[in-house]
C-alpha positions as CSV (number, residue, x, y, z in Angstrom):
1,X,164.0,101.1,32.4
2,X,165.5,99.9,29.2
3,X,166.4,102.5,26.6
4,X,165.1,100.4,23.7
5,X,161.7,99.6,25.2
6,X,160.4,102.2,27.6
7,X,157.2,100.3,28.5
8,X,158.8,97.1,29.9
9,X,160.5,97.5,33.3
10,X,163.8,95.9,33.9
11,X,163.6,92.6,35.9
12,X,165.4,93.0,39.2
13,X,166.1,89.2,39.6
14,X,167.4,88.0,36.3
15,X,167.9,84.3,37.6
16,X,164.2,83.9,38.1
17,X,163.4,85.4,34.8
18,X,165.7,82.9,33.1
19,X,164.4,79.9,35.1
20,X,162.0,78.0,33.0
21,X,158.3,77.9,34.2
22,X,158.3,74.1,34.1
23,X,161.1,73.9,36.8
24,X,159.1,76.2,39.1
25,X,156.0,74.1,38.7
26,X,157.9,70.9,39.5
27,X,159.3,72.6,42.7
28,X,155.8,73.6,43.7
29,X,154.5,70.1,43.2
30,X,157.4,68.7,45.2
31,X,156.6,71.1,48.0
32,X,152.9,70.1,47.9
33,X,153.8,66.4,48.1
34,X,156.2,67.1,51.0
35,X,153.5,69.1,52.8
36,X,151.0,66.3,52.4
37,X,153.5,63.8,53.7
38,X,154.2,66.0,56.7
39,X,150.4,66.5,57.3
40,X,149.9,62.7,57.2
41,X,152.7,62.2,59.7
42,X,151.3,64.8,62.0
43,X,147.8,63.2,61.8
44,X,149.4,59.8,62.5
45,X,151.3,61.2,65.5
46,X,148.2,62.9,66.8
47,X,146.3,59.6,66.5
48,X,149.1,57.7,68.4
49,X,149.1,60.4,71.1
50,X,145.3,60.2,71.6
51,X,145.4,56.4,71.8
52,X,148.3,56.5,74.4
53,X,146.3,59.1,76.4
54,X,143.2,57.0,76.3
55,X,145.1,53.9,77.3
56,X,146.7,55.8,80.2
57,X,143.3,56.9,81.4
58,X,142.0,53.3,81.2
59,X,145.0,52.0,83.2
60,X,144.4,54.8,85.8
61,X,140.7,53.9,86.1
62,X,141.5,50.1,86.4
63,X,144.0,50.9,89.1
64,X,141.4,52.9,91.0
65,X,138.9,50.1,90.7
66,X,141.4,47.5,91.9
67,X,142.4,49.6,94.9
68,X,138.7,50.2,95.8
69,X,138.0,46.5,95.5
70,X,141.0,45.6,97.6
71,X,139.8,47.9,100.3
72,X,136.3,46.6,100.1
73,X,137.2,42.9,100.2
74,X,140.3,43.1,102.4
75,X,138.6,41.3,105.3
76,X,137.5,38.4,103.2
77,X,139.9,35.8,104.8
78,X,139.0,37.1,108.3
79,X,135.3,36.9,107.5
80,X,135.6,33.3,106.2
81,X,137.4,32.3,109.5
82,X,134.8,34.0,111.6
83,X,132.0,32.1,109.9
84,X,133.2,28.8,111.3
85,X,133.2,30.3,114.8
86,X,129.6,31.6,114.3
87,X,128.5,28.2,113.0
88,X,129.9,26.5,116.0
89,X,128.2,28.9,118.4
90,X,124.9,28.4,116.7
91,X,125.2,24.7,116.8
92,X,126.1,24.9,120.6
93,X,123.0,27.0,121.1
94,X,120.7,24.4,119.6
95,X,121.9,21.6,121.9
96,X,119.0,20.5,124.2
97,X,120.6,19.2,127.4
98,X,117.3,18.9,129.3
99,X,118.9,20.1,132.5
100,X,117.5,22.9,134.6
101,X,120.8,24.2,135.9
102,X,121.5,27.9,136.5
103,X,125.0,27.5,135.2
104,X,123.7,26.0,131.9
105,X,121.3,28.9,131.6
106,X,124.2,31.4,132.0
107,X,126.2,29.5,129.4
108,X,123.3,29.8,126.9
109,X,123.0,33.5,127.8
110,X,126.7,34.0,127.1
111,X,126.4,32.2,123.7
112,X,123.4,34.4,122.8
113,X,125.3,37.6,123.7
114,X,128.3,36.4,121.7
115,X,126.1,35.7,118.7
116,X,124.5,39.2,118.9
117,X,127.9,40.8,119.1
118,X,129.1,38.8,116.1
119,X,125.9,39.8,114.2
120,X,126.6,43.5,114.9
121,X,130.2,43.1,113.7
122,X,129.1,41.3,110.6
123,X,126.6,44.1,109.9
124,X,129.3,46.8,110.4
125,X,131.5,45.1,107.8
126,X,128.6,44.4,105.3
127,X,128.6,40.7,105.9
128,X,125.0,39.6,105.2
129,X,123.6,36.3,106.2
130,X,121.8,34.1,103.7
131,X,119.4,31.9,105.6
132,X,116.9,30.3,103.2
133,X,113.5,29.4,104.6
134,X,111.7,26.2,103.9
135,X,109.8,26.6,100.7
136,X,112.0,29.4,99.3
137,X,112.9,29.0,95.6
138,X,116.3,27.5,95.1
139,X,118.8,30.2,93.9
140,X,122.0,28.8,92.4
141,X,123.6,32.2,92.8
142,X,123.2,32.0,96.6
143,X,122.5,28.4,97.5
144,X,124.4,25.1,97.0
145,X,122.2,22.0,96.7
146,X,123.7,19.1,98.7
147,X,120.9,16.7,97.7
148,X,117.3,16.5,96.5
149,X,114.6,14.6,98.4
150,X,111.1,13.7,97.6
151,X,108.5,16.0,99.1
152,X,104.8,16.4,98.7
153,X,104.6,19.5,100.9
154,X,107.4,21.6,99.2
155,X,107.4,22.5,95.5
156,X,110.2,21.0,93.4
157,X,113.4,23.1,93.2
158,X,112.5,24.8,96.4
159,X,114.4,24.6,99.7
160,X,113.3,21.7,101.8
161,X,116.0,22.2,104.6
162,X,118.9,24.6,105.2
163,X,122.0,22.7,106.4
164,X,124.3,25.8,106.8
165,X,123.8,29.5,106.3
166,X,125.5,31.3,103.5
167,X,127.0,34.9,103.5
168,X,127.4,37.8,101.2
169,X,130.3,40.3,101.7
170,X,129.5,43.7,100.2
171,X,126.8,41.9,98.0
172,X,129.4,39.4,96.7
173,X,128.9,35.8,97.5
174,X,131.4,34.7,100.2
175,X,129.9,31.3,101.0
176,X,126.7,29.8,99.5
177,X,124.0,28.4,101.9
178,X,124.0,24.6,101.9
179,X,120.5,23.3,101.3
180,X,118.5,20.2,100.5
181,X,116.0,20.8,97.8
182,X,112.6,19.2,97.1
183,X,111.9,17.1,94.1
184,X,108.8,15.5,92.8
185,X,108.1,12.3,94.6
186,X,108.7,9.1,92.6
187,X,105.5,7.2,92.0
188,X,105.0,4.2,94.3
189,X,105.6,0.8,92.7
190,X,102.5,-0.3,90.9
191,X,101.1,3.3,90.4
192,X,100.8,4.7,87.0
193,X,103.1,7.7,86.2
């Protein structure tokens, strides 16, 4: 305590007491500004981290999807090659030789057994046949129109004849069915349209 004024205690830190109040206020404002800058930088860094994390997760999911798709469609080339074999066997089965020979009958029996075996293999590997019937509506997602012919019996844009079967592999089009579609018959010469 000061002997001249007993009510005022002595300041233990005379440097602070002598520092002007304006300088302390400027230091506090500078610290507040610096704190706001650090907070903004922290927020920006958090945003960058969250974006990088989300991108990494998206890449991981895409890679999982690609691997699953690769496994699912790995036999695609094999399946395409086997389709030609099946087509040939089916064409051989439709040949009418008009011969009553036991050997010929055995040959047809062998072809039928081979086709049944192939059908069971196709089923096992999710290879589904597209065999459009006459009168079925033309589906550009599964059919490929080779030509259009006049037809009074079949509605326009419906299958008139299937030329070759199509196939789906795991519900994805492997080969479209080749078809001839019906169209409205052209009026005969001299008839009113």
